[in-house]
N, CA, C and O atoms as a GROMACS GRO file, in nm:
protein
  624
    1MET      N    1   7.596  11.096   3.645
    1MET     CA    2   7.517  11.030   3.747
    1MET      C    3   7.610  10.981   3.858
    1MET      O    4   7.713  10.918   3.831
    2ASP      N    5   7.574  11.011   3.981
    2ASP     CA    6   7.654  10.966   4.095
    2ASP      C    7   7.634  10.817   4.118
    2ASP      O    8   7.524  10.764   4.099
    3LEU      N    9   7.741  10.750   4.156
    3LEU     CA   10   7.731  10.609   4.192
    3LEU      C   11   7.684  10.600   4.336
    3LEU      O   12   7.746  10.657   4.426
    4THR      N   13   7.575  10.530   4.358
    4THR     CA   14   7.512  10.530   4.490
    4THR      C   15   7.559  10.416   4.580
    4THR      O   16   7.516  10.408   4.696
    5HIS      N   17   7.644  10.329   4.532
    5HIS     CA   18   7.689  10.217   4.613
    5HIS      C   19   7.818  10.246   4.691
    5HIS      O   20   7.886  10.155   4.737
    6PHE      N   21   7.850  10.376   4.704
    6PHE     CA   22   7.968  10.414   4.782
    6PHE      C   23   7.928  10.511   4.891
    6PHE      O   24   7.845  10.600   4.869
    7ASN      N   25   7.986  10.493   5.011
    7ASN     CA   26   7.955  10.584   5.120
    7ASN      C   27   8.047  10.706   5.115
    7ASN      O   28   8.126  10.722   5.021
    8GLU      N   29   8.036  10.791   5.214
    8GLU     CA   30   8.114  10.915   5.217
    8GLU      C   31   8.265  10.891   5.224
    8GLU      O   32   8.343  10.982   5.197
    9GLN      N   33   8.306  10.769   5.260
    9GLN     CA   34   8.448  10.734   5.264
    9GLN      C   35   8.492  10.663   5.135
    9GLN      O   36   8.607  10.619   5.124
   10GLY      N   37   8.401  10.652   5.040
   10GLY     CA   38   8.434  10.586   4.915
   10GLY      C   39   8.432  10.435   4.923
   10GLY      O   40   8.486  10.367   4.835
   11ARG      N   41   8.372  10.382   5.028
   11ARG     CA   42   8.365  10.238   5.048
   11ARG      C   43   8.226  10.186   5.010
   11ARG      O   44   8.129  10.262   5.008
   12ALA      N   45   8.219  10.059   4.981
   12ALA     CA   46   8.093   9.998   4.938
   12ALA      C   47   7.986  10.007   5.046
   12ALA      O   48   8.014   9.997   5.166
   13ARG      N   49   7.862  10.025   5.001
   13ARG     CA   50   7.747  10.024   5.091
   13ARG      C   51   7.625   9.976   5.014
   13ARG      O   52   7.620   9.984   4.891
   14MET      N   53   7.528   9.925   5.087
   14MET     CA   54   7.399   9.894   5.028
   14MET      C   55   7.318  10.023   5.030
   14MET      O   56   7.309  10.088   5.134
   15VAL      N   57   7.260  10.060   4.918
   15VAL     CA   58   7.183  10.183   4.906
   15VAL      C   59   7.064  10.180   5.002
   15VAL      O   60   6.996  10.078   5.013
   16ASP      N   61   7.039  10.290   5.070
   16ASP     CA   62   6.925  10.302   5.160
   16ASP      C   63   6.803  10.340   5.077
   16ASP      O   64   6.797  10.449   5.020
   17VAL      N   65   6.705  10.251   5.072
   17VAL     CA   66   6.583  10.277   4.994
   17VAL      C   67   6.464  10.311   5.085
   17VAL      O   68   6.350  10.308   5.040
   18SER      N   69   6.492  10.342   5.210
   18SER     CA   70   6.385  10.367   5.307
   18SER      C   71   6.285  10.472   5.262
   18SER      O   72   6.165  10.457   5.285
   19ASP      N   73   6.332  10.577   5.198
   19ASP     CA   74   6.244  10.687   5.159
   19ASP      C   75   6.183  10.673   5.020
   19ASP      O   76   6.107  10.759   4.977
   20LYS      N   77   6.214  10.566   4.952
   20LYS     CA   78   6.158  10.546   4.818
   20LYS      C   79   6.013  10.500   4.828
   20LYS      O   80   5.972  10.438   4.926
   21GLU      N   81   5.938  10.530   4.723
   21GLU     CA   82   5.797  10.494   4.718
   21GLU      C   83   5.781  10.347   4.676
   21GLU      O   84   5.857  10.296   4.594
   22VAL      N   85   5.683  10.281   4.734
   22VAL     CA   86   5.650  10.144   4.696
   22VAL      C   87   5.572  10.149   4.565
   22VAL      O   88   5.469  10.214   4.555
   23THR      N   89   5.624  10.078   4.464
   23THR     CA   90   5.556  10.068   4.335
   23THR      C   91   5.567   9.925   4.284
   23THR      O   92   5.648   9.846   4.332
   24THR      N   93   5.485   9.893   4.186
   24THR     CA   94   5.496   9.764   4.119
   24THR      C   95   5.619   9.769   4.028
   24THR      O   96   5.634   9.863   3.949
   25ARG      N   97   5.704   9.672   4.040
   25ARG     CA   98   5.829   9.665   3.963
   25ARG      C   99   5.828   9.537   3.880
   25ARG      O  100   5.798   9.429   3.930
   26ILE      N  101   5.862   9.552   3.754
   26ILE     CA  102   5.870   9.437   3.663
   26ILE      C  103   5.998   9.450   3.581
   26ILE      O  104   6.031   9.558   3.531
   27ALA      N  105   6.070   9.340   3.568
   27ALA     CA  106   6.189   9.338   3.484
   27ALA      C  107   6.187   9.211   3.399
   27ALA      O  108   6.146   9.104   3.444
   28ILE      N  109   6.232   9.227   3.274
   28ILE     CA  110   6.242   9.114   3.182
   28ILE      C  111   6.385   9.107   3.132
   28ILE      O  112   6.442   9.207   3.088
   29ALA      N  113   6.443   8.988   3.139
   29ALA     CA  114   6.580   8.965   3.090
   29ALA      C  115   6.579   8.847   2.994
   29ALA      O  116   6.491   8.762   2.999
   30ARG      N  117   6.679   8.845   2.907
   30ARG     CA  118   6.692   8.736   2.811
   30ARG      C  119   6.837   8.688   2.802
   30ARG      O  120   6.931   8.763   2.829
   31THR      N  121   6.851   8.564   2.763
   31THR     CA  122   6.980   8.509   2.726
   31THR      C  123   6.958   8.399   2.623
   31THR      O  124   6.845   8.360   2.594
   32THR      N  125   7.068   8.350   2.569
   32THR     CA  126   7.063   8.246   2.467
   32THR      C  127   7.170   8.141   2.499
   32THR      O  128   7.278   8.174   2.547
   33VAL      N  129   7.137   8.017   2.471
   33VAL     CA  130   7.237   7.910   2.474
   33VAL      C  131   7.245   7.856   2.331
   33VAL      O  132   7.149   7.801   2.278
   34THR      N  133   7.362   7.873   2.270
   34THR     CA  134   7.384   7.824   2.134
   34THR      C  135   7.450   7.687   2.144
   34THR      O  136   7.545   7.668   2.220
   35MET      N  137   7.399   7.593   2.065
   35MET     CA  138   7.442   7.453   2.075
   35MET      C  139   7.424   7.384   1.941
   35MET      O  140   7.369   7.442   1.847
   36ALA      N  141   7.468   7.263   1.932
   36ALA     CA  142   7.446   7.182   1.812
   36ALA      C  143   7.298   7.152   1.798
   36ALA      O  144   7.225   7.141   1.896
   37ASN      N  145   7.254   7.137   1.674
   37ASN     CA  146   7.114   7.106   1.648
   37ASN      C  147   7.073   6.977   1.717
   37ASN      O  148   6.961   6.969   1.770
   38ASP      N  149   7.159   6.878   1.719
   38ASP     CA  150   7.126   6.750   1.784
   38ASP      C  151   7.101   6.769   1.934
   38ASP      O  152   7.011   6.707   1.990
   39THR      N  153   7.180   6.853   1.997
   39THR     CA  154   7.161   6.880   2.141
   39THR      C  155   7.026   6.946   2.164
   39THR      O  156   6.952   6.908   2.254
   40LEU      N  157   6.994   7.046   2.082
   40LEU     CA  158   6.865   7.114   2.095
   40LEU      C  159   6.749   7.017   2.073
   40LEU      O  160   6.651   7.020   2.147
   41LEU      N  161   6.761   6.933   1.973
   41LEU     CA  162   6.654   6.835   1.946
   41LEU      C  163   6.636   6.739   2.063
   41LEU      O  164   6.523   6.704   2.097
   42ARG      N  165   6.745   6.697   2.123
   42ARG     CA  166   6.736   6.606   2.238
   42ARG      C  167   6.677   6.674   2.360
   42ARG      O  168   6.603   6.612   2.436
   43ILE      N  169   6.709   6.802   2.380
   43ILE     CA  170   6.647   6.877   2.490
   43ILE      C  171   6.496   6.881   2.468
   43ILE      O  172   6.419   6.851   2.560
   44LYS      N  173   6.455   6.917   2.348
   44LYS     CA  174   6.312   6.929   2.317
   44LYS      C  175   6.240   6.794   2.326
   44LYS      O  176   6.123   6.789   2.365
   45ALA      N  177   6.308   6.686   2.291
   45ALA     CA  178   6.249   6.553   2.296
   45ALA      C  179   6.252   6.494   2.437
   45ALA      O  180   6.186   6.393   2.464
   46GLY      N  181   6.328   6.556   2.526
   46GLY     CA  182   6.338   6.505   2.663
   46GLY      C  183   6.424   6.380   2.674
   46GLY      O  184   6.400   6.296   2.760
   47THR      N  185   6.524   6.369   2.587
   47THR     CA  186   6.607   6.248   2.587
   47THR      C  187   6.749   6.271   2.639
   47THR      O  188   6.839   6.193   2.610
   48ILE      N  189   6.769   6.377   2.714
   48ILE     CA  190   6.898   6.400   2.780
   48ILE      C  191   6.902   6.311   2.904
   48ILE      O  192   6.805   6.305   2.979
   49GLY      N  193   7.013   6.243   2.925
   49GLY     CA  194   7.025   6.144   3.032
   49GLY      C  195   6.997   6.195   3.172
   49GLY      O  196   6.954   6.118   3.257
   50LYS      N  197   7.021   6.323   3.198
   50LYS     CA  198   7.000   6.376   3.333
   50LYS      C  199   6.855   6.413   3.362
   50LYS      O  200   6.821   6.447   3.475
   51GLY      N  201   6.767   6.406   3.261
   51GLY     CA  202   6.625   6.433   3.285
   51GLY      C  203   6.572   6.545   3.197
   51GLY      O  204   6.633   6.582   3.097
   52ASP      N  205   6.457   6.598   3.237
   52ASP     CA  206   6.388   6.704   3.163
   52ASP      C  207   6.463   6.835   3.182
   52ASP      O  208   6.444   6.904   3.283
   53VAL      N  209   6.546   6.870   3.086
   53VAL     CA  210   6.634   6.986   3.097
   53VAL      C  211   6.554   7.115   3.119
   53VAL      O  212   6.588   7.193   3.208
   54LEU      N  213   6.451   7.138   3.042
   54LEU     CA  214   6.377   7.263   3.053
   54LEU      C  215   6.303   7.275   3.186
   54LEU      O  216   6.296   7.384   3.242
   55ALA      N  217   6.249   7.165   3.236
   55ALA     CA  218   6.179   7.169   3.365
   55ALA      C  219   6.277   7.200   3.479
   55ALA      O  220   6.249   7.284   3.565
   56VAL      N  221   6.391   7.132   3.478
   56VAL     CA  222   6.490   7.155   3.584
   56VAL      C  223   6.546   7.297   3.574
   56VAL      O  224   6.560   7.365   3.676
   57ALA      N  225   6.576   7.342   3.452
   57ALA     CA  226   6.631   7.476   3.433
   57ALA      C  227   6.530   7.583   3.475
   57ALA      O  228   6.568   7.685   3.533
   58GLN      N  229   6.405   7.561   3.446
   58GLN     CA  230   6.302   7.657   3.485
   58GLN      C  231   6.297   7.672   3.638
   58GLN      O  232   6.289   7.783   3.689
   59ILE      N  233   6.301   7.562   3.708
   59ILE     CA  234   6.302   7.566   3.855
   59ILE      C  235   6.429   7.635   3.906
   59ILE      O  236   6.424   7.713   4.001
   60ALA      N  237   6.543   7.606   3.842
   60ALA     CA  238   6.668   7.672   3.881
   60ALA      C  239   6.657   7.823   3.866
   60ALA      O  240   6.705   7.897   3.952
   61GLY      N  241   6.596   7.869   3.758
   61GLY     CA  242   6.578   8.013   3.737
   61GLY      C  243   6.492   8.078   3.843
   61GLY      O  244   6.523   8.187   3.891
   62ILE      N  245   6.384   8.012   3.879
   62ILE     CA  246   6.296   8.065   3.984
   62ILE      C  247   6.369   8.070   4.117
   62ILE      O  248   6.362   8.170   4.189
   63MET      N  249   6.439   7.964   4.149
   63MET     CA  250   6.516   7.961   4.274
   63MET      C  251   6.623   8.069   4.276
   63MET      O  252   6.643   8.135   4.378
   64ALA      N  253   6.691   8.088   4.164
   64ALA     CA  254   6.797   8.189   4.157
   64ALA      C  255   6.741   8.329   4.175
   64ALA      O  256   6.800   8.411   4.246
   65ALA      N  257   6.627   8.358   4.114
   65ALA     CA  258   6.565   8.490   4.131
   65ALA      C  259   6.538   8.516   4.278
   65ALA      O  260   6.562   8.626   4.328
   66LYS      N  261   6.489   8.415   4.349
   66LYS     CA  262   6.457   8.431   4.491
   66LYS      C  263   6.581   8.448   4.578
   66LYS      O  264   6.572   8.502   4.688
   67LYS      N  265   6.696   8.403   4.530
   67LYS     CA  266   6.821   8.408   4.608
   67LYS      C  267   6.922   8.510   4.554
   67LYS      O  268   7.039   8.505   4.590
   68THR      N  269   6.879   8.601   4.469
   68THR     CA  270   6.972   8.694   4.406
   68THR      C  271   7.054   8.773   4.507
   68THR      O  272   7.174   8.793   4.487
   69SER      N  273   6.992   8.818   4.614
   69SER     CA  274   7.067   8.898   4.712
   69SER      C  275   7.175   8.816   4.782
   69SER      O  276   7.266   8.873   4.841
   70ASP      N  277   7.167   8.684   4.776
   70ASP     CA  278   7.273   8.599   4.830
   70ASP      C  279   7.393   8.592   4.734
   70ASP      O  280   7.504   8.561   4.777
   71TRP      N  281   7.371   8.621   4.607
   71TRP     CA  282   7.476   8.616   4.505
   71TRP      C  283   7.539   8.750   4.478
   71TRP      O  284   7.661   8.760   4.459
   72ILE      N  285   7.458   8.855   4.477
   72ILE     CA  286   7.503   8.988   4.438
   72ILE      C  287   7.515   9.072   4.566
   72ILE      O  288   7.413   9.102   4.629
   73PRO      N  289   7.635   9.110   4.606
   73PRO     CA  290   7.658   9.169   4.738
   73PRO      C  291   7.572   9.291   4.774
   73PRO      O  292   7.527   9.300   4.888
   74MET      N  293   7.548   9.384   4.684
   74MET     CA  294   7.476   9.506   4.720
   74MET      C  295   7.327   9.500   4.684
   74MET      O  296   7.257   9.601   4.691
   75CYS      N  297   7.281   9.383   4.647
   75CYS     CA  298   7.142   9.365   4.606
   75CYS      C  299   7.053   9.347   4.730
   75CYS      O  300   7.086   9.271   4.821
   76HIS      N  301   6.939   9.418   4.731
   76HIS     CA  302   6.845   9.407   4.842
   76HIS      C  303   6.768   9.275   4.835
   76HIS      O  304   6.729   9.233   4.726
   77PRO      N  305   6.745   9.210   4.949
   77PRO     CA  306   6.656   9.093   4.948
   77PRO      C  307   6.513   9.143   4.926
   77PRO      O  308   6.467   9.234   4.994
   78LEU      N  309   6.444   9.082   4.831
   78LEU     CA  310   6.311   9.131   4.794
   78LEU      C  311   6.207   9.020   4.803
   78LEU      O  312   6.235   8.904   4.774
   79PRO      N  313   6.086   9.057   4.843
   79PRO     CA  314   5.975   8.961   4.838
   79PRO      C  315   5.918   8.961   4.695
   79PRO      O  316   5.843   9.051   4.659
   80LEU      N  317   5.953   8.863   4.618
   80LEU     CA  318   5.906   8.857   4.480
   80LEU      C  319   5.761   8.813   4.476
   80LEU      O  320   5.718   8.727   4.552
   81THR      N  321   5.685   8.875   4.386
   81THR     CA  322   5.544   8.839   4.371
   81THR      C  323   5.521   8.750   4.250
   81THR      O  324   5.413   8.695   4.235
   82GLY      N  325   5.622   8.736   4.164
   82GLY     CA  326   5.609   8.648   4.049
   82GLY      C  327   5.740   8.631   3.976
   82GLY      O  328   5.819   8.724   3.964
   83VAL      N  329   5.764   8.509   3.928
   83VAL     CA  330   5.880   8.478   3.844
   83VAL      C  331   5.830   8.383   3.735
   83VAL      O  332   5.769   8.280   3.766
   84ASN      N  333   5.855   8.418   3.610
   84ASN     CA  334   5.815   8.331   3.499
   84ASN      C  335   5.933   8.315   3.403
   84ASN      O  336   5.997   8.413   3.365
   85ILE      N  337   5.960   8.192   3.366
   85ILE     CA  338   6.067   8.160   3.273
   85ILE      C  339   6.003   8.096   3.150
   85ILE      O  340   5.924   8.003   3.161
   86THR      N  341   6.039   8.148   3.032
   86THR     CA  342   5.988   8.089   2.908
   86THR      C  343   6.103   8.054   2.814
   86THR      O  344   6.213   8.110   2.824
   87PHE      N  345   6.075   7.961   2.723
   87PHE     CA  346   6.174   7.912   2.629
   87PHE      C  347   6.122   7.924   2.486
   87PHE      O  348   6.002   7.909   2.462
   88ALA      N  349   6.211   7.949   2.395
   88ALA     CA  350   6.183   7.943   2.251
   88ALA      C  351   6.310   7.895   2.184
   88ALA      O  352   6.417   7.894   2.246
   89ASP      N  353   6.300   7.854   2.058
   89ASP     CA  354   6.420   7.815   1.985
   89ASP      C  355   6.405   7.854   1.840
   89ASP      O  356   6.296   7.886   1.793
   90ASN      N  357   6.516   7.851   1.770
   90ASN     CA  358   6.515   7.887   1.628
   90ASN      C  359   6.506   7.764   1.538
   90ASN      O  360   6.519   7.776   1.416
   91GLY      N  361   6.485   7.647   1.596
   91GLY     CA  362   6.474   7.525   1.518
   91GLY      C  363   6.607   7.475   1.466
   91GLY      O  364   6.611   7.378   1.390
   92ALA      N  365   6.714   7.539   1.504
   92ALA     CA  366   6.845   7.501   1.451
   92ALA      C  367   6.946   7.481   1.563
   92ALA      O  368   6.983   7.367   1.594
   93ASP      N  369   6.992   7.592   1.624
   93ASP     CA  370   7.103   7.581   1.717
   93ASP      C  371   7.097   7.675   1.836
   93ASP      O  372   7.197   7.693   1.905
   94ALA      N  373   6.982   7.735   1.862
   94ALA     CA  374   6.975   7.833   1.972
   94ALA      C  375   6.851   7.812   2.057
   94ALA      O  376   6.739   7.800   2.006
   95LEU      N  377   6.873   7.809   2.188
   95LEU     CA  378   6.765   7.806   2.285
   95LEU      C  379   6.757   7.945   2.346
   95LEU      O  380   6.855   7.994   2.404
   96TYR      N  381   6.642   8.009   2.333
   96TYR     CA  382   6.622   8.144   2.386
   96TYR      C  383   6.550   8.134   2.520
   96TYR      O  384   6.453   8.059   2.534
   97ILE      N  385   6.598   8.208   2.617
   97ILE     CA  386   6.546   8.204   2.753
   97ILE      C  387   6.503   8.345   2.791
   97ILE      O  388   6.579   8.440   2.774
   98GLU      N  389   6.382   8.358   2.843
   98GLU     CA  390   6.333   8.488   2.891
   98GLU      C  391   6.280   8.471   3.032
   98GLU      O  392   6.210   8.374   3.062
   99GLY      N  393   6.314   8.566   3.118
   99GLY     CA  394   6.267   8.564   3.255
   99GLY      C  395   6.198   8.695   3.289
   99GLY      O  396   6.251   8.803   3.262
  100THR      N  397   6.081   8.685   3.348
  100THR     CA  398   6.006   8.802   3.395
  100THR      C  399   5.993   8.791   3.545
  100THR      O  400   5.949   8.688   3.598
  101VAL      N  401   6.032   8.897   3.615
  101VAL     CA  402   6.028   8.899   3.760
  101VAL      C  403   5.947   9.020   3.805
  101VAL      O  404   5.960   9.129   3.749
  102LYS      N  405   5.862   8.999   3.906
  102LYS     CA  406   5.775   9.106   3.956
  102LYS      C  407   5.784   9.117   4.108
  102LYS      O  408   5.806   9.018   4.178
  103THR      N  409   5.765   9.238   4.156
  103THR     CA  410   5.751   9.264   4.299
  103THR      C  411   5.674   9.394   4.318
  103THR      O  412   5.656   9.471   4.224
  104THR      N  413   5.631   9.416   4.437
  104THR     CA  414   5.578   9.546   4.478
  104THR      C  415   5.670   9.591   4.590
  104THR      O  416   5.669   9.534   4.699
  105GLY      N  417   5.751   9.694   4.562
  105GLY     CA  418   5.849   9.732   4.661
  105GLY      C  419   5.916   9.864   4.630
  105GLY      O  420   5.868   9.942   4.548
  106LYS      N  421   6.027   9.887   4.699
  106LYS     CA  422   6.100  10.014   4.692
  106LYS      C  423   6.220  10.010   4.600
  106LYS      O  424   6.284  10.113   4.578
  107THR      N  425   6.251   9.894   4.545
  107THR     CA  426   6.364   9.884   4.452
  107THR      C  427   6.333   9.780   4.347
  107THR      O  428   6.250   9.691   4.368
  108GLY      N  429   6.400   9.790   4.233
  108GLY     CA  430   6.367   9.711   4.116
  108GLY      C  431   6.417   9.568   4.120
  108GLY      O  432   6.492   9.527   4.209
  109VAL      N  433   6.373   9.493   4.020
  109VAL     CA  434   6.404   9.350   4.012
  109VAL      C  435   6.487   9.315   3.888
  109VAL      O  436   6.482   9.202   3.840
  110GLU      N  437   6.564   9.413   3.838
  110GLU     CA  438   6.648   9.386   3.721
  110GLU      C  439   6.750   9.276   3.750
  110GLU      O  440   6.769   9.186   3.668
  111MET      N  441   6.815   9.283   3.865
  111MET     CA  442   6.917   9.184   3.898
  111MET      C  443   6.856   9.045   3.916
  111MET      O  444   6.918   8.945   3.882
  112GLU      N  445   6.735   9.039   3.968
  112GLU     CA  446   6.667   8.911   3.985
  112GLU      C  447   6.635   8.848   3.849
  112GLU      O  448   6.650   8.728   3.831
  113ALA      N  449   6.592   8.930   3.753
  113ALA     CA  450   6.562   8.878   3.619
  113ALA      C  451   6.690   8.830   3.550
  113ALA      O  452   6.691   8.723   3.489
  114LEU      N  453   6.797   8.908   3.560
  114LEU     CA  454   6.924   8.870   3.499
  114LEU      C  455   6.983   8.745   3.564
  114LEU      O  456   7.039   8.659   3.496
  115THR      N  457   6.971   8.736   3.695
  115THR     CA  458   7.021   8.619   3.766
  115THR      C  459   6.940   8.496   3.728
  115THR      O  460   6.996   8.387   3.710
  116ALA      N  461   6.809   8.512   3.716
  116ALA     CA  462   6.723   8.399   3.680
  116ALA      C  463   6.763   8.339   3.546
  116ALA      O  464   6.785   8.218   3.536
  117VAL      N  465   6.774   8.423   3.442
  117VAL     CA  466   6.806   8.367   3.309
  117VAL      C  467   6.948   8.312   3.305
  117VAL      O  468   6.975   8.216   3.232
  118SER      N  469   7.038   8.371   3.382
  118SER     CA  470   7.175   8.318   3.388
  118SER      C  471   7.176   8.179   3.451
  118SER      O  472   7.244   8.089   3.402
  119ALA      N  473   7.101   8.161   3.558
  119ALA     CA  474   7.093   8.029   3.623
  119ALA      C  475   7.028   7.926   3.532
  119ALA      O  476   7.069   7.810   3.530
  120VAL      N  477   6.928   7.968   3.456
  120VAL     CA  478   6.864   7.877   3.360
  120VAL      C  479   6.968   7.831   3.258
  120VAL      O  480   6.982   7.711   3.233
  121ALA      N  481   7.040   7.925   3.199
  121ALA     CA  482   7.140   7.890   3.098
  121ALA      C  483   7.249   7.800   3.155
  121ALA      O  484   7.289   7.703   3.090
  122LEU      N  485   7.295   7.830   3.275
  122LEU     CA  486   7.398   7.746   3.338
  122LEU      C  487   7.346   7.605   3.366
  122LEU      O  488   7.421   7.508   3.354
  123THR      N  489   7.220   7.594   3.403
  123THR     CA  490   7.161   7.463   3.428
  123THR      C  491   7.149   7.383   3.298
  123THR      O  492   7.177   7.263   3.296
  124VAL      N  493   7.107   7.450   3.190
  124VAL     CA  494   7.103   7.383   3.060
  124VAL      C  495   7.243   7.331   3.025
  124VAL      O  496   7.260   7.216   2.984
  125TYR      N  497   7.343   7.417   3.043
  125TYR     CA  498   7.481   7.376   3.014
  125TYR      C  499   7.518   7.254   3.099
  125TYR      O  500   7.570   7.155   3.048
  126ASP      N  501   7.492   7.262   3.229
  126ASP     CA  502   7.530   7.154   3.319
  126ASP      C  503   7.465   7.022   3.279
  126ASP      O  504   7.530   6.917   3.280
  127MET      N  505   7.339   7.028   3.245
  127MET     CA  506   7.266   6.905   3.213
  127MET      C  507   7.304   6.847   3.077
  127MET      O  508   7.278   6.730   3.050
  128CYS      N  509   7.364   6.929   2.991
  128CYS     CA  510   7.397   6.884   2.854
  128CYS      C  511   7.546   6.874   2.828
  128CYS      O  512   7.586   6.834   2.718
  129LYS      N  513   7.629   6.908   2.923
  129LYS     CA  514   7.773   6.914   2.898
  129LYS      C  515   7.835   6.779   2.864
  129LYS      O  516   7.938   6.775   2.796
  130ALA      N  517   7.776   6.670   2.909
  130ALA     CA  518   7.829   6.538   2.872
  130ALA      C  519   7.811   6.513   2.723
  130ALA      O  520   7.888   6.440   2.662
  131LEU      N  521   7.709   6.574   2.665
  131LEU     CA  522   7.681   6.560   2.522
  131LEU      C  523   7.759   6.661   2.439
  131LEU      O  524   7.804   6.632   2.328
  132GLN      N  525   7.774   6.784   2.494
  132GLN     CA  526   7.838   6.891   2.419
  132GLN      C  527   7.902   6.992   2.514
  132GLN      O  528   7.832   7.052   2.596
  133LYS      N  529   8.030   7.010   2.505
  133LYS     CA  530   8.099   7.104   2.595
  133LYS      C  531   8.119   7.242   2.534
  133LYS      O  532   8.153   7.336   2.606
  134ASP      N  533   8.098   7.258   2.404
  134ASP     CA  534   8.125   7.387   2.340
  134ASP      C  535   8.000   7.474   2.322
  134ASP      O  536   7.996   7.561   2.235
  135MET      N  537   7.898   7.451   2.404
  135MET     CA  538   7.781   7.540   2.401
  135MET      C  539   7.826   7.681   2.442
  135MET      O  540   7.921   7.696   2.519
  136VAL      N  541   7.758   7.782   2.391
  136VAL     CA  542   7.792   7.921   2.421
  136VAL      C  543   7.671   7.988   2.484
  136VAL      O  544   7.560   7.980   2.432
  137ILE      N  545   7.694   8.054   2.598
  137ILE     CA  546   7.588   8.127   2.668
  137ILE      C  547   7.602   8.276   2.638
  137ILE      O  548   7.711   8.332   2.646
  138GLY      N  549   7.490   8.339   2.603
  138GLY     CA  550   7.488   8.483   2.584
  138GLY      C  551   7.453   8.521   2.442
  138GLY      O  552   7.450   8.436   2.353
  139PRO      N  553   7.426   8.646   2.421
  139PRO     CA  554   7.434   8.753   2.519
  139PRO      C  555   7.321   8.745   2.622
  139PRO      O  556   7.214   8.692   2.595
  140THR      N  557   7.349   8.798   2.739
  140THR     CA  558   7.252   8.808   2.847
  140THR      C  559   7.227   8.956   2.869
  140THR      O  560   7.322   9.034   2.884
  141TYR      N  561   7.100   8.997   2.871
  141TYR     CA  562   7.072   9.140   2.879
  141TYR      C  563   6.933   9.169   2.936
  141TYR      O  564   6.844   9.084   2.934
  142LEU      N  565   6.919   9.292   2.986
  142LEU     CA  566   6.791   9.340   3.034
  142LEU      C  567   6.710   9.388   2.915
  142LEU      O  568   6.756   9.472   2.838
  143VAL      N  569   6.591   9.335   2.899
  143VAL     CA  570   6.500   9.373   2.790
  143VAL      C  571   6.422   9.498   2.829
  143VAL      O  572   6.412   9.593   2.752
  144SER      N  573   6.367   9.496   2.951
  144SER     CA  574   6.287   9.610   2.996
  144SER      C  575   6.272   9.606   3.146
  144SER      O  576   6.292   9.504   3.212
  145LYS      N  577   6.234   9.721   3.199
  145LYS     CA  578   6.200   9.732   3.340
  145LYS      C  579   6.098   9.843   3.354
  145LYS      O  580   6.099   9.941   3.279
  146SER      N  581   6.009   9.825   3.450
  146SER     CA  582   5.910   9.929   3.476
  146SER      C  583   5.893   9.946   3.626
  146SER      O  584   5.920   9.856   3.705
  147GLY      N  585   5.846  10.066   3.661
  147GLY     CA  586   5.824  10.098   3.802
  147GLY      C  587   5.940  10.175   3.861
  147GLY      O  588   6.054  10.165   3.815
  148GLY      N  589   5.909  10.251   3.962
  148GLY     CA  590   6.013  10.323   4.034
  148GLY      C  591   6.037  10.464   3.984
  148GLY      O  592   5.984  10.506   3.881
  149LYS      N  593   6.118  10.535   4.060
  149LYS     CA  594   6.149  10.675   4.035
  149LYS      C  595   6.218  10.698   3.901
  149LYS      O  596   6.193  10.800   3.836
  150SER      N  597   6.304  10.606   3.859
  150SER     CA  598   6.378  10.628   3.735
  150SER      C  599   6.294  10.598   3.611
  150SER      O  600   6.338  10.622   3.498
  151GLY      N  601   6.175  10.546   3.629
  151GLY     CA  602   6.085  10.524   3.517
  151GLY      C  603   6.112  10.395   3.442
  151GLY      O  604   6.184  10.307   3.487
  152ASP      N  605   6.051  10.388   3.325
  152ASP     CA  606   6.060  10.267   3.245
  152ASP      C  607   6.185  10.267   3.158
  152ASP      O  608   6.240  10.371   3.122
  153TYR      N  609   6.229  10.145   3.124
  153TYR     CA  610   6.342  10.126   3.034
  153TYR      C  611   6.305  10.016   2.938
  153TYR      O  612   6.248   9.914   2.978
  154VAL      N  613   6.335  10.034   2.812
  154VAL     CA  614   6.320   9.930   2.710
  154VAL      C  615   6.449   9.926   2.630
  154VAL      O  616   6.493  10.028   2.576
  155GLN      N  617   6.511   9.808   2.621
  155GLN     CA  618   6.635   9.790   2.548
  155GLN      C  619   6.610   9.817   2.400
  155GLN      O  620   6.511   9.771   2.344
  156LYS      N  621   6.701   9.893   2.338
  156LYS     CA  622   6.684   9.928   2.197
  156LYS      C  623   6.766   9.841   2.108
  156LYS      O  624   6.764   9.857   1.986
   0.00000   0.00000   0.00000
């Protein structure tokens, strides 16, 4: 497969998507923040000193998805039609984060979904670091994507 982010001189370029078809694009990404059980319990109880960790992190994820092209140099700025962040936990030491991003456009939203969950995890870390500095973020990965010329993808 040819790398499309290089021009005829071998230098970086933003891919021209002018001729691509407009389709509905959806991407889902996940990450995990592993922490002490006490930290997870305090997040769930809302007793972290900086405030409601999940509410703040959720907003951070939505904001990050909308600003992905400001972070990732070759990423197209996209009009997102939806961003949803959800949380789950294992009742012990892991907070699971999932982000779903949607648009109707000429290029996909995989980077927006990955950026969203990364920002959520970093916000959780930031808000809890006074309590615990050895939290671990990851793995972070694309779960699925749909729409576009390359078709659907589901992580195996």
